[in-house]
C-alpha positions as CSV (number, residue, x, y, z in Angstrom):
1,X,0.0,0.0,0.0
2,X,1.2,3.5,-0.7
3,X,0.9,6.0,2.2
4,X,0.9,9.5,0.9
5,X,2.2,12.2,3.3
6,X,0.9,15.6,2.4
7,X,2.5,18.9,3.5
8,X,2.3,19.2,7.3
9,X,1.6,15.5,7.6
10,X,3.2,12.3,8.9
11,X,2.9,8.7,7.7
12,X,3.9,5.6,9.8
13,X,4.0,1.9,9.0
14,X,5.1,-1.5,10.3
15,X,4.1,-3.4,7.2
16,X,6.7,-4.7,4.7
17,X,4.1,-4.1,2.0
18,X,4.0,-0.3,2.4
19,X,5.8,2.6,0.8
20,X,5.5,6.0,2.5
21,X,5.9,8.9,0.1
22,X,5.9,12.7,0.1
23,X,6.0,15.1,-2.8
24,X,7.3,18.6,-3.5
25,X,9.9,19.1,-0.8
26,X,11.1,22.6,-1.6
27,X,12.0,24.7,1.4
28,X,10.0,22.1,3.4
29,X,12.0,19.3,5.0
30,X,11.3,15.6,5.0
31,X,12.6,13.3,7.6
32,X,12.6,9.5,7.2
33,X,13.0,7.4,10.3
34,X,13.4,3.6,10.2
35,X,14.1,1.0,12.9
36,X,15.3,-2.2,11.2
37,X,14.8,-4.3,14.4
38,X,11.3,-3.2,15.2
39,X,10.6,-2.9,11.4
40,X,8.8,0.4,11.9
41,X,9.2,3.5,9.8
42,X,7.8,7.0,9.4
43,X,8.1,10.0,7.1
44,X,7.2,13.6,7.9
45,X,6.9,16.6,5.7
46,X,7.4,19.8,7.8
47,X,6.8,23.3,6.4
48,X,8.2,25.7,9.0
49,X,10.9,25.5,11.6
50,X,9.4,26.7,14.9
51,X,5.9,26.5,16.3
52,X,6.2,29.7,18.3
53,X,5.1,31.6,15.2
54,X,1.6,30.2,15.7
55,X,1.0,28.2,18.8
56,X,-2.7,27.7,18.0
57,X,-1.9,26.3,14.6
58,X,0.8,24.0,16.1
59,X,-1.9,22.4,18.4
60,X,-4.1,21.6,15.3
61,X,-1.3,20.7,12.9
62,X,1.8,19.8,14.9
63,X,3.5,18.2,11.8
64,X,3.5,21.6,10.1
65,X,6.5,22.7,12.3
66,X,9.8,20.9,12.6
67,X,10.1,21.4,16.4
68,X,6.6,19.9,17.3
69,X,6.4,17.5,14.3
70,X,9.7,15.8,14.7
71,X,9.2,15.3,18.5
72,X,5.8,13.8,17.7
73,X,7.3,11.6,15.0
74,X,9.9,10.2,17.5
75,X,7.2,9.5,20.0
76,X,5.1,7.6,17.4
77,X,8.2,5.6,16.5
78,X,8.9,4.7,20.1
79,X,5.2,3.9,20.7
80,X,5.5,1.4,17.8
81,X,8.5,-0.4,19.3
82,X,11.5,1.6,17.9
83,X,14.5,2.2,20.0
84,X,16.7,5.2,19.8
85,X,19.9,3.2,19.2
86,X,18.4,1.5,16.1
87,X,16.8,4.5,14.4
88,X,18.2,5.3,11.0
89,X,17.5,9.0,10.1
90,X,17.6,10.5,6.6
91,X,16.7,14.1,5.7
92,X,15.8,15.9,2.4
93,X,14.6,19.3,1.3
94,X,15.4,22.6,2.8
95,X,16.0,24.3,-0.5
96,X,15.8,28.0,-1.5
97,X,13.0,27.6,-4.2
98,X,10.9,30.7,-3.2
99,X,13.6,32.6,-1.3
100,X,16.3,33.3,-3.9
101,X,17.5,36.4,-2.0
102,X,17.8,34.5,1.3
103,X,15.6,36.9,3.1
104,X,13.7,34.3,5.2
105,X,16.0,31.2,4.9
106,X,13.1,28.9,5.7
107,X,14.7,25.8,4.2
108,X,18.0,26.4,6.0
109,X,16.2,27.1,9.3
110,X,14.1,23.9,8.8
111,X,17.2,21.8,8.4
112,X,19.0,23.5,11.3
113,X,16.0,22.6,13.7
114,X,16.0,19.0,12.4
115,X,19.7,18.6,13.1
116,X,19.3,20.1,16.6
117,X,16.3,17.9,17.6
118,X,17.9,14.7,16.3
119,X,21.2,15.6,18.0
120,X,19.5,16.3,21.3
121,X,17.9,12.9,21.0
122,X,21.2,11.2,20.2
123,X,20.2,10.3,16.7
124,X,22.7,10.8,13.9
125,X,21.6,11.6,10.4
126,X,22.8,8.7,8.2
127,X,22.4,10.5,4.9
128,X,20.9,13.7,3.6
129,X,20.2,15.8,0.5
130,X,19.4,19.3,1.5
131,X,19.7,22.9,0.2
132,X,20.1,24.0,-3.3
133,X,17.3,25.1,-5.6
134,X,15.6,21.8,-6.4
135,X,12.3,20.1,-5.4
136,X,12.4,16.5,-4.2
137,X,10.0,13.6,-3.8
138,X,11.0,11.4,-0.9
139,X,9.9,7.9,-0.1
140,X,10.6,5.1,2.3
141,X,10.2,1.4,1.2
142,X,9.3,-0.6,4.3
143,X,10.3,-3.9,2.9
144,X,14.0,-2.8,2.7
145,X,14.0,0.2,5.0
146,X,15.6,2.2,2.3
147,X,14.8,5.8,1.5
148,X,14.8,7.2,-2.0
149,X,14.6,10.6,-3.7
150,X,13.3,11.6,-7.1
151,X,14.9,14.8,-8.3
152,X,14.1,16.1,-11.8
153,X,13.1,12.6,-13.0
154,X,16.3,11.0,-11.5
155,X,15.9,8.5,-8.7
156,X,18.6,8.0,-6.1
157,X,19.0,6.1,-2.8
158,X,19.5,8.4,0.1
């Protein structure tokens, strides 16, 4: 089954038959987490770095923000049997598609918050493809635990 993760959304699975996918990662950031022992994985698509810009919205849509979304993603992983030491983290997105003059640096700030939260949780990023001016599609194949990107028609393993 294909689980589609929209903007400001999260998908989780513990079925080898699933693929979790998100489209159009521009300045948004996608984080794929997978525990090969518990065989649980998740993918999040966050739009903004910090929830303090709109606390009310973060209560309704916690996955919109990296700080609240990534913490929730980790909790869901743990609730499904994942352990911190087994989690494989991969990150994509954070580009400058709509911010060519670097006024807001949303993509860069999204990536910085991801790194900080994972570091505080003692989870290292195994691989990443961030920055630049390209849009990415990201997906996690549960059968293998591998994360892939599609960039301008080309598919690569992350």
